[in-house]
C-alpha positions as CSV (number, residue, x, y, z in Angstrom):
1,M,-0.1,-0.2,0.0
2,L,1.2,3.5,-0.8
3,S,1.2,6.3,1.7
4,V,-1.1,9.5,1.0
5,R,1.5,11.8,2.2
6,C,2.8,12.4,-1.3
7,T,1.8,15.5,-3.2
8,T,2.4,13.7,-6.4
9,Q,-0.3,11.3,-6.2
10,K,-2.3,10.8,-9.3
11,S,-5.6,11.4,-7.7
12,G,-6.8,14.9,-7.1
13,L,-8.8,13.8,-4.3
14,A,-5.7,12.4,-2.5
15,R,-3.7,15.6,-3.0
16,W,-6.7,17.6,-1.8
17,M,-7.2,15.5,1.4
18,F,-3.5,15.6,2.1
19,R,-3.4,19.6,1.8
20,I,-6.3,19.8,4.3
21,L,-4.8,17.3,6.8
22,N,-1.3,18.9,6.5
23,H,-2.8,22.3,7.2
24,L,-4.8,21.2,10.3
25,K,-1.7,19.5,11.5
26,N,0.5,22.5,11.0
27,K,-2.1,24.8,12.5
28,S,-2.3,22.7,15.6
29,M,1.3,22.3,15.9
30,A,1.8,26.1,15.7
31,K,-0.4,26.6,18.7
32,G,1.8,24.4,20.6
33,K,-0.7,21.9,21.5
34,P,-0.8,19.1,18.8
35,D,-4.2,17.7,18.0
36,L,-3.8,14.0,18.8
37,N,-6.9,13.1,16.6
38,I,-5.3,15.0,13.5
39,L,-1.9,13.3,14.1
40,F,-3.6,9.9,14.4
41,I,-5.7,10.4,11.1
42,Y,-2.4,11.6,9.4
43,N,-0.5,8.8,10.2
44,V,-2.8,5.7,9.9
45,P,-2.4,3.5,7.1
46,F,-5.6,2.3,5.3
47,R,-5.2,-1.3,6.8
48,G,-5.3,0.5,10.4
49,I,-8.8,2.0,9.4
50,A,-9.9,-1.5,8.5
51,K,-8.8,-3.0,11.8
52,M,-10.0,-0.1,14.1
53,T,-13.5,0.3,12.9
54,G,-15.0,-2.8,14.6
55,G,-15.9,-4.3,11.1
56,M,-17.6,-1.4,9.5
57,V,-14.7,-1.2,7.1
58,S,-13.4,-4.3,5.7
59,M,-9.9,-5.3,4.3
60,G,-11.4,-5.0,0.7
61,M,-12.8,-1.7,1.4
62,A,-9.3,-0.6,2.6
63,H,-8.0,-1.9,-0.6
64,A,-10.6,0.1,-2.5
65,L,-9.5,3.2,-0.9
66,T,-6.1,2.7,-2.0
67,E,-7.1,2.2,-5.5
68,I,-9.0,5.5,-5.4
69,V,-5.9,7.3,-3.9
70,N,-3.7,5.6,-6.6
71,G,-5.7,7.3,-9.3
72,H,-8.3,4.5,-10.1
73,F,-11.4,6.5,-9.0
74,F,-14.1,4.7,-10.8
75,K,-12.7,1.2,-10.4
76,G,-12.0,1.8,-6.7
77,M,-15.5,3.2,-6.1
78,G,-16.8,0.1,-7.6
79,H,-14.9,-2.1,-5.3
80,L,-15.8,0.2,-2.3
81,I,-19.5,-0.1,-3.0
82,K,-19.3,-3.8,-3.6
83,G,-17.4,-4.3,-0.4
84,F,-19.9,-2.0,1.6
85,F,-22.8,-4.2,0.4
86,A,-21.0,-7.5,1.1
87,N,-20.0,-6.3,4.4
88,R,-23.6,-5.5,5.4
89,K,-24.4,-9.2,5.3
């Protein structure tokens, strides 16, 4: 799995989310009181999302998120939606 921290990601969505998270992280660090929730979100890998949601996000859905971030938006969204309905059963 690739990290979202790179501003050269193919996905505009990934670059946009990185800019938002980076801005929030820098803003909280400038205050001198780092926001631990932002730092956690900034550093967690997609597999961590799957493992920490109590089954709401499956590992297949985490892989679909990785596809979306890597520039395969429609393919990844298809897998994410399919994983969502398979996970509901």
